[in-house]
MIVEX-403285 format. One record per atom (N, C-alpha, C): residue number from 1; residue in three letters; atom name; x, y, z. Coordinates in nm, 2 decimals, decimal comma. Example, Ala and Ser with C-alpha at 12.3 -4.5 7.8 and 13.67 -1.06 7.14 Angstrom:
MIVEX-403285
+--------+-------+------+--------+--------+--------+
: vexkol : torfi : rofi :      x :      y :      z :
+--------+-------+------+--------+--------+--------+
:      1 :   ALA :    N :   1,32 :  -0,57 :   0,78 :
:      1 :   ALA :   CA :   1,23 :  -0,45 :   0,78 :
:      1 :   ALA :    C :   1,32 :  -0,33 :   0,78 :
:      2 :   SER :    N :   1,28 :  -0,22 :   0,71 :
:      2 :   SER :   CA :   1,37 :  -0,11 :   0,71 :
:      2 :   SER :    C :   1,29 :   0,00 :   0,79 :
+--------+-------+------+--------+--------+--------+
end
This chain:
MIVEX-403285
+--------+-------+------+--------+--------+--------+
: vexkol : torfi : rofi :      x :      y :      z :
+--------+-------+------+--------+--------+--------+
:      1 :   UNK :    N :  -1,60 :   3,09 :  -6,73 :
:      1 :   UNK :   CA :  -1,73 :   3,03 :  -6,75 :
:      1 :   UNK :    C :  -1,81 :   3,05 :  -6,62 :
:      2 :   UNK :    N :  -1,94 :   3,08 :  -6,64 :
:      2 :   UNK :   CA :  -2,02 :   3,11 :  -6,53 :
:      2 :   UNK :    C :  -2,09 :   2,98 :  -6,47 :
:      3 :   UNK :    N :  -2,15 :   2,99 :  -6,36 :
:      3 :   UNK :   CA :  -2,21 :   2,88 :  -6,29 :
:      3 :   UNK :    C :  -2,31 :   2,81 :  -6,38 :
:      4 :   UNK :    N :  -2,39 :   2,88 :  -6,45 :
:      4 :   UNK :   CA :  -2,50 :   2,82 :  -6,53 :
:      4 :   UNK :    C :  -2,43 :   2,73 :  -6,64 :
:      5 :   UNK :    N :  -2,33 :   2,79 :  -6,71 :
:      5 :   UNK :   CA :  -2,26 :   2,72 :  -6,81 :
:      5 :   UNK :    C :  -2,20 :   2,59 :  -6,76 :
:      6 :   UNK :    N :  -2,14 :   2,60 :  -6,64 :
:      6 :   UNK :   CA :  -2,07 :   2,48 :  -6,58 :
:      6 :   UNK :    C :  -2,18 :   2,38 :  -6,55 :
:      7 :   UNK :    N :  -2,29 :   2,42 :  -6,50 :
:      7 :   UNK :   CA :  -2,40 :   2,32 :  -6,47 :
:      7 :   UNK :    C :  -2,45 :   2,25 :  -6,59 :
:      8 :   UNK :    N :  -2,47 :   2,33 :  -6,70 :
:      8 :   UNK :   CA :  -2,51 :   2,28 :  -6,83 :
:      8 :   UNK :    C :  -2,41 :   2,18 :  -6,88 :
:      9 :   UNK :    N :  -2,28 :   2,21 :  -6,87 :
:      9 :   UNK :   CA :  -2,18 :   2,12 :  -6,92 :
:      9 :   UNK :    C :  -2,18 :   1,99 :  -6,84 :
:     10 :   UNK :    N :  -2,19 :   2,01 :  -6,71 :
:     10 :   UNK :   CA :  -2,19 :   1,89 :  -6,62 :
:     10 :   UNK :    C :  -2,31 :   1,80 :  -6,66 :
:     11 :   UNK :    N :  -2,43 :   1,86 :  -6,69 :
:     11 :   UNK :   CA :  -2,55 :   1,78 :  -6,73 :
:     11 :   UNK :    C :  -2,52 :   1,71 :  -6,86 :
:     12 :   UNK :    N :  -2,46 :   1,78 :  -6,95 :
:     12 :   UNK :   CA :  -2,43 :   1,72 :  -7,08 :
:     12 :   UNK :    C :  -2,34 :   1,60 :  -7,07 :
:     13 :   UNK :    N :  -2,24 :   1,62 :  -6,98 :
:     13 :   UNK :   CA :  -2,14 :   1,51 :  -6,96 :
:     13 :   UNK :    C :  -2,20 :   1,39 :  -6,89 :
:     14 :   UNK :    N :  -2,29 :   1,42 :  -6,80 :
:     14 :   UNK :   CA :  -2,36 :   1,31 :  -6,73 :
:     14 :   UNK :    C :  -2,45 :   1,23 :  -6,82 :
:     15 :   UNK :    N :  -2,52 :   1,30 :  -6,91 :
:     15 :   UNK :   CA :  -2,61 :   1,24 :  -7,01 :
:     15 :   UNK :    C :  -2,52 :   1,16 :  -7,11 :
:     16 :   UNK :    N :  -2,41 :   1,22 :  -7,15 :
:     16 :   UNK :   CA :  -2,32 :   1,15 :  -7,24 :
:     16 :   UNK :    C :  -2,27 :   1,02 :  -7,18 :
:     17 :   UNK :    N :  -2,23 :   1,02 :  -7,05 :
:     17 :   UNK :   CA :  -2,19 :   0,90 :  -6,98 :
:     17 :   UNK :    C :  -2,30 :   0,80 :  -6,98 :
:     18 :   UNK :    N :  -2,42 :   0,85 :  -6,95 :
:     18 :   UNK :   CA :  -2,54 :   0,76 :  -6,95 :
:     18 :   UNK :    C :  -2,56 :   0,69 :  -7,08 :
:     19 :   UNK :    N :  -2,55 :   0,77 :  -7,19 :
:     19 :   UNK :   CA :  -2,57 :   0,71 :  -7,32 :
:     19 :   UNK :    C :  -2,47 :   0,60 :  -7,35 :
:     20 :   UNK :    N :  -2,34 :   0,63 :  -7,32 :
:     20 :   UNK :   CA :  -2,24 :   0,53 :  -7,34 :
:     20 :   UNK :    C :  -2,26 :   0,40 :  -7,26 :
:     21 :   UNK :    N :  -2,30 :   0,42 :  -7,13 :
:     21 :   UNK :   CA :  -2,32 :   0,31 :  -7,04 :
:     21 :   UNK :    C :  -2,44 :   0,23 :  -7,09 :
:     22 :   UNK :    N :  -2,55 :   0,30 :  -7,13 :
:     22 :   UNK :   CA :  -2,67 :   0,23 :  -7,18 :
:     22 :   UNK :    C :  -2,63 :   0,15 :  -7,30 :
:     23 :   UNK :    N :  -2,56 :   0,20 :  -7,40 :
:     23 :   UNK :   CA :  -2,52 :   0,13 :  -7,52 :
:     23 :   UNK :    C :  -2,44 :   0,00 :  -7,48 :
:     24 :   UNK :    N :  -2,34 :   0,02 :  -7,39 :
:     24 :   UNK :   CA :  -2,26 :  -0,10 :  -7,35 :
:     24 :   UNK :    C :  -2,35 :  -0,20 :  -7,27 :
:     25 :   UNK :    N :  -2,43 :  -0,15 :  -7,18 :
:     25 :   UNK :   CA :  -2,51 :  -0,24 :  -7,10 :
:     25 :   UNK :    C :  -2,61 :  -0,32 :  -7,18 :
:     26 :   UNK :    N :  -2,67 :  -0,25 :  -7,28 :
:     26 :   UNK :   CA :  -2,78 :  -0,31 :  -7,36 :
:     26 :   UNK :    C :  -2,73 :  -0,40 :  -7,47 :
:     27 :   UNK :    N :  -2,60 :  -0,39 :  -7,50 :
:     27 :   UNK :   CA :  -2,54 :  -0,47 :  -7,60 :
:     27 :   UNK :    C :  -2,52 :  -0,62 :  -7,56 :
:     28 :   UNK :    N :  -2,48 :  -0,64 :  -7,43 :
:     28 :   UNK :   CA :  -2,45 :  -0,78 :  -7,40 :
:     28 :   UNK :    C :  -2,51 :  -0,83 :  -7,27 :
:     29 :   UNK :    N :  -2,60 :  -0,76 :  -7,21 :
:     29 :   UNK :   CA :  -2,65 :  -0,80 :  -7,08 :
:     29 :   UNK :    C :  -2,79 :  -0,84 :  -7,08 :
:     30 :   UNK :    N :  -2,83 :  -0,92 :  -6,98 :
:     30 :   UNK :   CA :  -2,97 :  -0,95 :  -6,96 :
:     30 :   UNK :    C :  -3,04 :  -0,82 :  -6,91 :
:     31 :   UNK :    N :  -3,17 :  -0,80 :  -6,94 :
:     31 :   UNK :   CA :  -3,24 :  -0,68 :  -6,90 :
:     31 :   UNK :    C :  -3,22 :  -0,64 :  -6,75 :
:     32 :   UNK :    N :  -3,23 :  -0,74 :  -6,66 :
:     32 :   UNK :   CA :  -3,21 :  -0,71 :  -6,52 :
:     32 :   UNK :    C :  -3,07 :  -0,66 :  -6,49 :
:     33 :   UNK :    N :  -2,97 :  -0,72 :  -6,55 :
:     33 :   UNK :   CA :  -2,84 :  -0,67 :  -6,53 :
:     33 :   UNK :    C :  -2,82 :  -0,53 :  -6,58 :
:     34 :   UNK :    N :  -2,87 :  -0,51 :  -6,70 :
:     34 :   UNK :   CA :  -2,86 :  -0,38 :  -6,76 :
:     34 :   UNK :    C :  -2,93 :  -0,27 :  -6,67 :
:     35 :   UNK :    N :  -3,04 :  -0,30 :  -6,62 :
:     35 :   UNK :   CA :  -3,11 :  -0,21 :  -6,53 :
:     35 :   UNK :    C :  -3,03 :  -0,17 :  -6,41 :
:     36 :   UNK :    N :  -2,96 :  -0,27 :  -6,35 :
:     36 :   UNK :   CA :  -2,88 :  -0,24 :  -6,23 :
:     36 :   UNK :    C :  -2,76 :  -0,16 :  -6,27 :
:     37 :   UNK :    N :  -2,70 :  -0,18 :  -6,39 :
:     37 :   UNK :   CA :  -2,59 :  -0,11 :  -6,43 :
:     37 :   UNK :    C :  -2,62 :   0,04 :  -6,47 :
:     38 :   UNK :    N :  -2,75 :   0,06 :  -6,50 :
:     38 :   UNK :   CA :  -2,79 :   0,19 :  -6,55 :
:     38 :   UNK :    C :  -2,85 :   0,28 :  -6,43 :
:     39 :   UNK :    N :  -2,88 :   0,22 :  -6,32 :
:     39 :   UNK :   CA :  -2,94 :   0,29 :  -6,21 :
:     39 :   UNK :    C :  -2,86 :   0,41 :  -6,17 :
:     40 :   UNK :    N :  -2,73 :   0,40 :  -6,14 :
:     40 :   UNK :   CA :  -2,64 :   0,51 :  -6,10 :
:     40 :   UNK :    C :  -2,63 :   0,62 :  -6,21 :
:     41 :   UNK :    N :  -2,60 :   0,58 :  -6,33 :
:     41 :   UNK :   CA :  -2,59 :   0,68 :  -6,43 :
:     41 :   UNK :    C :  -2,72 :   0,76 :  -6,46 :
:     42 :   UNK :    N :  -2,83 :   0,69 :  -6,45 :
:     42 :   UNK :   CA :  -2,96 :   0,76 :  -6,46 :
:     42 :   UNK :    C :  -2,98 :   0,86 :  -6,35 :
:     43 :   UNK :    N :  -2,95 :   0,82 :  -6,23 :
:     43 :   UNK :   CA :  -2,96 :   0,91 :  -6,11 :
:     43 :   UNK :    C :  -2,87 :   1,03 :  -6,12 :
:     44 :   UNK :    N :  -2,75 :   1,00 :  -6,17 :
:     44 :   UNK :   CA :  -2,65 :   1,11 :  -6,19 :
:     44 :   UNK :    C :  -2,70 :   1,21 :  -6,29 :
:     45 :   UNK :    N :  -2,75 :   1,16 :  -6,40 :
:     45 :   UNK :   CA :  -2,80 :   1,25 :  -6,51 :
:     45 :   UNK :    C :  -2,92 :   1,33 :  -6,46 :
:     46 :   UNK :    N :  -3,01 :   1,26 :  -6,39 :
:     46 :   UNK :   CA :  -3,13 :   1,33 :  -6,34 :
:     46 :   UNK :    C :  -3,09 :   1,44 :  -6,25 :
:     47 :   UNK :    N :  -3,00 :   1,42 :  -6,16 :
:     47 :   UNK :   CA :  -2,95 :   1,52 :  -6,06 :
:     47 :   UNK :    C :  -2,88 :   1,63 :  -6,14 :
:     48 :   UNK :    N :  -2,80 :   1,60 :  -6,23 :
:     48 :   UNK :   CA :  -2,73 :   1,71 :  -6,31 :
:     48 :   UNK :    C :  -2,82 :   1,79 :  -6,39 :
:     49 :   UNK :    N :  -2,92 :   1,73 :  -6,45 :
:     49 :   UNK :   CA :  -3,02 :   1,80 :  -6,53 :
:     49 :   UNK :    C :  -3,10 :   1,90 :  -6,44 :
:     50 :   UNK :    N :  -3,13 :   1,85 :  -6,32 :
:     50 :   UNK :   CA :  -3,21 :   1,94 :  -6,23 :
:     50 :   UNK :    C :  -3,12 :   2,05 :  -6,18 :
:     51 :   UNK :    N :  -3,00 :   2,03 :  -6,15 :
:     51 :   UNK :   CA :  -2,91 :   2,14 :  -6,10 :
:     51 :   UNK :    C :  -2,89 :   2,24 :  -6,21 :
:     52 :   UNK :    N :  -2,89 :   2,20 :  -6,34 :
:     52 :   UNK :   CA :  -2,87 :   2,29 :  -6,45 :
:     52 :   UNK :    C :  -3,00 :   2,36 :  -6,49 :
:     53 :   UNK :    N :  -3,11 :   2,32 :  -6,43 :
:     53 :   UNK :   CA :  -3,24 :   2,38 :  -6,47 :
:     53 :   UNK :    C :  -3,29 :   2,32 :  -6,60 :
:     54 :   UNK :    N :  -3,24 :   2,20 :  -6,64 :
:     54 :   UNK :   CA :  -3,28 :   2,14 :  -6,77 :
:     54 :   UNK :    C :  -3,37 :   2,03 :  -6,76 :
:     55 :   UNK :    N :  -3,42 :   1,99 :  -6,64 :
:     55 :   UNK :   CA :  -3,52 :   1,89 :  -6,62 :
:     55 :   UNK :    C :  -3,64 :   1,92 :  -6,71 :
:     56 :   UNK :    N :  -3,68 :   1,83 :  -6,79 :
:     56 :   UNK :   CA :  -3,80 :   1,85 :  -6,87 :
:     56 :   UNK :    C :  -3,75 :   1,90 :  -7,01 :
:     57 :   UNK :    N :  -3,63 :   1,93 :  -7,03 :
:     57 :   UNK :   CA :  -3,57 :   1,97 :  -7,16 :
:     57 :   UNK :    C :  -3,48 :   1,87 :  -7,21 :
:     58 :   UNK :    N :  -3,50 :   1,74 :  -7,18 :
:     58 :   UNK :   CA :  -3,41 :   1,64 :  -7,23 :
:     58 :   UNK :    C :  -3,39 :   1,63 :  -7,38 :
:     59 :   UNK :    N :  -3,50 :   1,65 :  -7,45 :
:     59 :   UNK :   CA :  -3,49 :   1,64 :  -7,60 :
:     59 :   UNK :    C :  -3,40 :   1,75 :  -7,65 :
:     60 :   UNK :    N :  -3,40 :   1,87 :  -7,60 :
:     60 :   UNK :   CA :  -3,31 :   1,98 :  -7,64 :
:     60 :   UNK :    C :  -3,17 :   1,94 :  -7,60 :
:     61 :   UNK :    N :  -3,15 :   1,88 :  -7,48 :
:     61 :   UNK :   CA :  -3,02 :   1,84 :  -7,44 :
:     61 :   UNK :    C :  -2,96 :   1,73 :  -7,53 :
:     62 :   UNK :    N :  -3,04 :   1,64 :  -7,57 :
:     62 :   UNK :   CA :  -3,00 :   1,53 :  -7,65 :
:     62 :   UNK :    C :  -2,95 :   1,58 :  -7,79 :
:     63 :   UNK :    N :  -3,02 :   1,68 :  -7,84 :
:     63 :   UNK :   CA :  -2,98 :   1,74 :  -7,96 :
:     63 :   UNK :    C :  -2,84 :   1,80 :  -7,95 :
:     64 :   UNK :    N :  -2,81 :   1,87 :  -7,83 :
:     64 :   UNK :   CA :  -2,68 :   1,92 :  -7,81 :
:     64 :   UNK :    C :  -2,57 :   1,81 :  -7,80 :
:     65 :   UNK :    N :  -2,61 :   1,70 :  -7,74 :
:     65 :   UNK :   CA :  -2,52 :   1,59 :  -7,73 :
:     65 :   UNK :    C :  -2,48 :   1,53 :  -7,86 :
:     66 :   UNK :    N :  -2,58 :   1,52 :  -7,95 :
:     66 :   UNK :   CA :  -2,55 :   1,47 :  -8,08 :
:     66 :   UNK :    C :  -2,46 :   1,57 :  -8,16 :
:     67 :   UNK :    N :  -2,48 :   1,70 :  -8,13 :
:     67 :   UNK :   CA :  -2,39 :   1,80 :  -8,19 :
:     67 :   UNK :    C :  -2,25 :   1,79 :  -8,14 :
:     68 :   UNK :    N :  -2,23 :   1,73 :  -8,02 :
:     68 :   UNK :   CA :  -2,09 :   1,72 :  -7,97 :
:     68 :   UNK :    C :  -2,02 :   1,60 :  -8,02 :
:     69 :   UNK :    N :  -2,09 :   1,51 :  -8,08 :
:     69 :   UNK :   CA :  -2,03 :   1,38 :  -8,13 :
:     69 :   UNK :    C :  -1,93 :   1,40 :  -8,24 :
:     70 :   UNK :    N :  -1,85 :   1,30 :  -8,27 :
:     70 :   UNK :   CA :  -1,75 :   1,31 :  -8,37 :
:     70 :   UNK :    C :  -1,81 :   1,32 :  -8,51 :
:     71 :   UNK :    N :  -1,93 :   1,26 :  -8,53 :
:     71 :   UNK :   CA :  -2,00 :   1,28 :  -8,65 :
:     71 :   UNK :    C :  -2,13 :   1,35 :  -8,63 :
:     72 :   UNK :    N :  -2,13 :   1,48 :  -8,66 :
:     72 :   UNK :   CA :  -2,25 :   1,56 :  -8,64 :
:     72 :   UNK :    C :  -2,36 :   1,51 :  -8,74 :
:     73 :   UNK :    N :  -2,48 :   1,52 :  -8,70 :
:     73 :   UNK :   CA :  -2,59 :   1,47 :  -8,78 :
:     73 :   UNK :    C :  -2,61 :   1,58 :  -8,89 :
:     74 :   UNK :    N :  -2,65 :   1,53 :  -9,01 :
:     74 :   UNK :   CA :  -2,68 :   1,62 :  -9,12 :
:     74 :   UNK :    C :  -2,83 :   1,65 :  -9,11 :
:     75 :   UNK :    N :  -2,86 :   1,78 :  -9,11 :
:     75 :   UNK :   CA :  -3,00 :   1,82 :  -9,11 :
:     75 :   UNK :    C :  -3,04 :   1,86 :  -9,25 :
:     76 :   UNK :    N :  -3,15 :   1,79 :  -9,30 :
:     76 :   UNK :   CA :  -3,20 :   1,82 :  -9,43 :
:     76 :   UNK :    C :  -3,32 :   1,89 :  -9,43 :
+--------+-------+------+--------+--------+--------+
end
């Protein structure tokens, strides 16, 4: 695997962790608590996206994350 591929994978993993953390935090927390829980995962995802050269391409990356899920979305 080359460095670009590794950086893209790290960015996808960071965003995946952010999505799971956001889902958990927003399910049972007050907004202020959720915001504090999300600060670190957001910063990690932002940094990983920048390292991979994907900053500004979050929509594309989210599509890739959906494709990685156990239930891939059906495109009609």
